[in-house]
Structures are given as C-alpha cells and as structure tokens.
N, C-alpha and C positions, 0 to 999 in steps of 0.2 A: 323750498321753491329758492331762498337764497341760495345755499351752494351748488344747485343746479346752475340756477341764470352765472352766475358768476364761475362758474368752471369753462361755462360759452363764449362767456366774454373776457376771459382771460385769452381763451384758447382763439380769440378772432382777433383780440389785442397783439398775438404772438404772431400773425400772418397778417400782421398793418391795415387793420379792420378796425380804430375806434370803437364801442358801444358802449352808452349812459347808460345803465338804471335809474331811473330818476326817482320811482318811486315803486313796492309794493304791497297790495292791501289785500290781503286774503280772508275770506269769510267762510263757511262751514263746508261747502262746495264748487269755491271759483277762488281764485285771484287773478286780481287785476294788473298787469307791468305795466309803469308809463318807459318808452324808455326814448332815446336819441340817440341820431348816429349823422357823420358829415355828410352823406349822400345817400340817393334812392340802392347803388348798387350794394353798399354796406349795411343797410335795412335787406335788402335781399338774400345779402349772407346770412344775417342772425336769422332770420325766417329759417332758411336753410339748415341752419346748425339747430333750430328748435327742433325739426321733424326729425332730428337726429337724435338715435341711441343715448347720447350723450347729453342732451336736449331732453325735452320733453315729450317724445314717442315713448308709448309705452308705458308711461308716467300719467298722465293728464289723459281724460277718455276725451276731451276738444280741447281744439284751440281755435279762438276766436278773435281776429286778425281788424281792428279798428279802420277808422278812415286816417288816411297822411295827412299829417299840412308840412309841408316846403315855404320855406323861409328864403327871403329873397336870396342867402349867401348858398343856398340849397341843402342844409341840415334840414332834417326830418322829423318828425315826433308821432309818435302812437302809439297805441294801447295795444296790449297784448290779453287774451283773458286765458287763462284757462281752467276748464272744468271737470270738476272731478265727480263723476257719480257716485252716489254714498246709498247703501240701503239703511 
C-alpha cells in the first residue's frame, strides 16, 4: 500500500499537486489512509489517480471515500478505505 500510494503522490507532486499521506493503517481485509490536500481540486486529482492502474484500480476490490473536512484556509482532509476481498 505504501509503495502504491508513494507512486501516486510523487506523480501528482510532479504535476504541481502536493498530497500528504498522514497515516496508513492496514488490517487483514482493508487499509485506511488519512490524507490532506491544499484544496478540493487537488483532492479530486488524487481520487482520479487512485482509480488508475497505477493507483488502486485492479488491486483493491473497493474504495470507500470518507467525509471531506475543509479548513478555513481551503485545505481538505479525508480518509480513503481500500477493501480487499479475501477468501
């Protein structure tokens, strides 16, 4: 999970969209990631990258997007949960 997210974050940073991964917590069938971005547009680009083959598409079975909190300065924080179906 860390390697995949690092690739996504580095790619976005190279295009001028800094995203910070604040925490990653994984269990047997899911990983929860806390992130923050400068603004909602950057968060949208992050979501789009997660849905690519370089992100979590084809790797995680489902993505659950958490509520987005917006600070007075426009920065946004949220949590994304990647769910993996395991037999």
